[in-house]
C-alpha positions in Angstrom: -43.7 107.6 -23.5 -44.3 103.9 -23.1 -45.5 103.6 -26.7 -42.5 105.3 -28.2 -40.5 102.0 -28.3 -43.1 100.3 -30.5 -43.3 103.4 -32.7 -39.6 103.3 -33.4 -39.9 99.5 -34.1 -42.8 100.1 -36.5 -40.8 102.9 -38.2 -38.0 100.4 -38.7 -40.3 97.9 -40.3 -41.8 100.6 -42.5 -38.4 101.9 -43.5 -37.3 98.4 -44.6 -40.4 97.9 -46.7 -40.8 101.4 -48.1 -37.2 102.1 -49.0 -36.5 98.7 -50.6 -39.8 98.7 -52.3 -39.2 102.1 -53.8 -35.8 100.9 -55.0 -37.4 97.9 -56.6 -40.1 100.0 -58.2 -37.6 102.3 -59.7 -35.4 99.4 -60.9 -38.2 97.4 -62.4 -39.4 100.6 -64.1 -36.0 101.4 -65.6 -35.5 97.8 -66.9 -39.1 97.7 -68.1 -38.6 100.7 -70.4 -35.6 99.0 -72.0 -37.5 95.7 -72.2 -40.5 97.4 -73.9 -38.3 98.7 -76.6 -36.7 95.4 -77.3 -40.0 93.5 -77.3 -41.6 96.1 -79.7 -38.8 95.2 -82.2 -38.7 91.5 -81.5 -41.5 89.9 -79.5 -39.7 86.5 -79.4 -37.2 88.0 -76.8 -40.0 88.6 -74.3 -39.2 85.8 -71.9 -35.5 86.7 -71.7 -36.0 90.4 -71.1 -38.8 89.8 -68.6 -36.4 87.8 -66.5 -33.9 90.7 -66.5 -36.7 93.2 -65.8 -37.8 91.2 -62.7 -34.4 91.0 -61.1 -34.6 94.4 -59.4 -37.9 93.4 -57.8 -36.1 91.2 -55.3 -35.0 94.1 -53.1 -38.6 94.9 -52.3 -39.1 91.2 -51.2 -36.1 91.4 -49.0 -37.4 94.5 -47.3 -40.8 92.8 -46.9 -39.2 89.8 -45.2 -37.4 92.1 -42.7 -40.6 94.0 -42.1 -42.3 90.8 -41.2 -39.5 89.7 -39.0 -39.5 93.0 -37.1 -43.3 92.9 -36.7 -43.1 89.3 -35.4 -40.3 90.4 -33.0 -42.6 93.0 -31.3 -45.5 90.6 -31.3 -47.8 92.3 -33.9 -47.9 89.2 -36.0 -49.2 86.0 -34.5 -49.7 87.2 -31.0 -50.2 90.2 -28.7 -47.8 93.1 -28.9 -45.1 93.1 -26.2 -43.9 96.1 -24.3 -41.1 97.5 -26.3 -38.6 99.8 -24.6 -37.4 103.0 -26.4 -33.9 101.4 -26.7 -35.3 98.2 -28.2 -37.4 100.2 -30.6 -34.4 102.2 -31.7 -32.3 99.0 -32.1 -35.0 97.5 -34.3 -35.1 100.7 -36.4 -31.3 100.6 -36.8 -31.4 96.9 -37.7 -33.9 97.5 -40.4 -32.1 100.3 -42.1 -29.4 98.3 -44.0 -32.0 96.4 -46.1 -34.0 99.5 -46.6 -31.2 101.8 -47.7 -29.2 99.3 -49.6 -32.5 98.1 -51.2 -33.3 101.6 -52.4 -29.8 102.1 -53.9 -29.3 98.6 -55.3 -32.8 98.3 -56.7 -32.3 101.4 -58.8 -28.7 100.4 -59.7 -29.8 96.8 -60.6 -32.5 98.3 -62.8 -30.0 100.3 -64.7 -27.7 97.3 -65.0 -30.6 95.1 -66.2 -31.5 97.7 -68.8 -27.9 97.5 -70.1 -28.1 93.7 -70.1 -31.4 93.9 -72.0 -29.4 95.9 -74.6 -27.1 92.9 -74.9 -30.1 90.6 -75.5 -31.4 93.0 -78.1 -28.3 92.5 -80.2 -27.1 89.0 -79.2 -29.8 86.9 -77.5 -27.4 84.0 -77.3 -25.5 85.9 -74.7 -28.3 85.7 -72.2 -26.2 83.9 -69.5 -23.5 86.4 -69.6 -26.0 89.3 -69.6 -27.6 87.9 -66.4 -24.3 88.1 -64.6 -24.1 91.9 -64.6 -27.3 92.6 -62.7 -26.7 89.5 -60.5 -23.5 91.2 -59.2 -25.6 94.1 -57.9 -27.9 91.5 -56.2 -25.0 90.3 -54.1 -25.1 93.5 -52.0 -28.8 93.4 -51.5 -28.5 89.9 -50.2 -25.7 91.0 -47.8 -27.9 93.8 -46.5 -30.8 91.3 -46.1 -28.5 89.0 -44.1 -27.2 91.7 -41.8 -30.7 93.1 -41.1 -32.1 89.6 -40.5 -29.3 88.7 -38.1 -29.5 92.1 -36.3 -33.3 92.0 -35.8 -33.2 88.4 -34.7 -30.5 89.1 -32.1 -32.4 91.9 -30.4 -33.9 90.8 -27.1 -37.4 92.2 -26.6 
């Protein structure tokens, strides 16, 4: 029973990384399909559509950051593991969920929004700045989830 706390904490770190990473993979894939179509018609638009395709990838990075913070909190990075109570492990799990769940949803949503923005670039490449704003709005919520998970994990006393 004494190892159950660390198991919950590891589950939280894994959820942050896996869920947000899956969202990013879905989003980058969706945007990549649209980008491929545009580049096949006009290779000169490659740089602009690549930037829009990469935007959904940030959610995976946010989850990775929280995963590292959680692992550091329980001493698995840069030192020996500390004794983690079941309550502390559950708190870390709960603190990691916002970035994981929001990352999953926003990564896919940002991919769909990026694909639509890539459609703008296909027709009017001079509107790149405006096209970037649409997927950037989705990014706002991923950043908020990163912030709350970071603050929550950091505030937990081990």
